[in-house]
C-alpha positions in Angstrom: 0.0 0.2 0.3 1.3 3.5 -0.7 1.0 5.8 2.2 0.1 9.2 0.2 -1.9 10.4 3.3 -2.4 10.9 7.2 -5.3 9.1 6.5 -3.4 5.9 5.0 -0.8 6.6 7.8 -3.2 6.4 10.1 -4.6 3.1 9.3 -0.7 1.7 8.8 -0.1 2.6 12.2 -2.9 1.6 13.8 -2.3 -2.0 12.2 1.2 -1.7 13.7 -0.3 -0.9 17.2 -2.8 -3.7 17.3 -0.1 -6.4 16.0 2.1 -4.8 18.9 -1.0 -5.9 21.7 -1.6 -8.6 20.4 2.1 -10.0 20.8 1.8 -8.2 24.0 -1.1 -10.3 25.0 1.0 -13.6 24.7 4.1 -12.3 26.4 2.2 -10.9 29.5 1.3 -14.2 31.4 5.0 -15.5 30.8 6.4 -12.2 32.3 3.9 -12.8 35.2 4.5 -16.4 35.2 8.4 -15.3 35.4 7.9 -13.0 38.4 8.3 -13.6 41.9 6.8 -10.5 43.5 3.5 -10.7 44.0 2.4 -6.5 43.6 5.0 -7.0 40.2 2.3 -10.5 39.2 -0.4 -8.5 40.1 0.0 -5.3 38.4 1.4 -7.8 34.9 -1.8 -9.5 35.6 -3.7 -6.3 36.4 -2.5 -5.3 32.4 -3.2 -8.3 30.8 -7.3 -7.4 31.5 -6.3 -3.9 30.5 -4.4 -4.7 27.0 -7.8 -7.1 26.4 -10.1 -4.0 26.3 -6.8 -1.6 24.6 -7.6 -4.3 21.7 -11.4 -4.8 22.1 -11.0 -0.4 21.7 -9.0 -1.1 18.4 -11.3 -3.8 16.9 -13.6 -1.1 17.3 -12.0 1.8 15.6 -11.2 -0.5 12.7 -14.7 -1.2 12.7 -15.9 2.4 12.4 -13.0 3.1 9.4 -14.5 0.1 7.6 -11.1 -1.4 7.6 -9.3 -4.7 8.5 -7.3 -4.7 11.7 -4.3 -7.6 10.4 -1.8 -7.6 7.6 1.2 -6.0 9.9 3.5 -7.3 11.8 4.9 -4.5 14.8 8.4 -5.6 14.2 9.7 -3.2 17.2 7.2 -5.4 19.8 8.8 -8.1 18.3 12.3 -6.7 19.1 11.5 -5.9 22.8 9.5 -9.2 23.3 12.4 -10.8 22.3 14.8 -8.9 24.8 12.2 -10.0 27.3 12.6 -13.5 26.2 16.6 -13.4 26.1 16.1 -12.4 30.2 13.9 -14.9 31.0 15.9 -17.6 29.4 19.6 -16.5 31.2 20.1 -17.8 34.9 19.2 -14.8 37.0 18.7 -14.2 41.0 14.9 -14.0 41.3 15.1 -10.8 42.6 17.4 -9.3 40.0 14.9 -11.1 37.3 12.0 -8.7 38.7 14.1 -5.9 38.4 14.8 -6.7 34.7 11.2 -7.8 33.7 10.3 -3.5 35.3 13.1 -2.7 32.7 11.5 -4.8 29.7 8.0 -3.8 30.8 8.9 -0.4 30.5 10.1 -0.3 27.2 6.8 -1.8 26.1 5.0 0.8 27.7 7.2 3.9 26.8 7.1 2.0 23.0 2.9 2.3 23.4 2.9 5.8 24.6 4.9 6.9 22.0 2.0 4.9 19.6 -1.0 5.9 21.0 0.0 9.8 21.5 0.8 9.8 17.5 -2.3 7.8 16.7 -4.6 10.3 18.9 -2.7 12.9 17.5 -3.5 12.1 13.7 -6.8 10.7 14.4 -7.5 14.4 16.2 -6.2 15.9 12.9 -8.3 14.2 10.4 -11.4 14.9 12.6 -12.3 11.3 14.2 -13.0 12.3 17.1 -14.3 9.3 18.8 -11.2 7.5 17.7 -9.6 10.1 19.4 -10.5 9.2 22.8 -10.1 5.7 22.2 -6.5 6.4 21.7 -7.0 8.8 24.5 -8.4 6.3 27.3 -5.9 3.4 26.1 -2.9 6.1 26.2 -3.7 7.0 29.7 -3.6 3.5 31.0 -0.2 2.9 29.2 1.0 5.8 31.5 -0.8 4.9 34.7 1.0 0.9 33.9 4.3 2.8 33.3 3.8 5.0 36.4 3.2 2.0 38.5 5.8 0.1 37.4 8.0 3.0 38.7 6.2 2.5 42.0 6.7 -0.8 42.0 10.6 -0.7 41.0 11.7 2.2 43.5 9.1 0.7 46.8 10.9 -2.7 46.4 12.2 -4.2 43.7 15.0 -2.2 42.9 16.6 -2.3 46.5 15.9 -5.9 46.7 17.7 -6.9 43.4 20.8 -4.7 44.9 20.8 -6.7 48.1 20.4 -9.9 46.0 23.6 -12.3 45.6 26.2 -10.8 47.1 24.8 -8.1 49.7 23.9 -4.5 49.4 27.6 -3.7 50.6 29.2 -5.2 47.7 28.1 -1.8 45.0 29.9 0.3 47.8 32.7 -1.4 47.9 32.7 -2.1 44.1 32.7 1.8 43.4 28.8 2.0 42.2 26.3 4.2 43.8 24.2 2.7 46.4 21.1 4.8 45.1 18.6 3.2 43.5 17.1 3.9 39.7 13.9 5.4 39.3 13.2 2.4 36.2 12.8 5.7 33.5 
């Protein structure tokens, strides 16, 4: 398809994010199962349910446009999920794995926030206020998911990861900072 208008770009990028969400639906249960922290597991499970609703919203937009959601594979999301799978295949302390899962999940959230922000803007410019509202609803959910992951990381996961294995003093002995990151 030749993309020679904002409307065609809108549809093309909607198909891309639809593919991304479908990939996330398959990845989130694996991430939830791998998480050792109950709060993190719950966050993944809740976001799985949100993602199902996000796919429903996309289906509604495609129905309203009279277009099919299929026909494109999101290579960016495929790469992000492959990185998470690589982490899951490593021999990693469970507390460190939880920190890595948050990092992987936040990369996914940031990718989605960028996509949904652009799509919402395109919908508004094209005069499709219903699509813009649906996309904004999803964008807001992605932002909240990212913020929740940051809170979980800062409250417990990063500290537990730092203390895993060799203990809390090892970081300072190696000359590193003992200050925890924000996972942003």
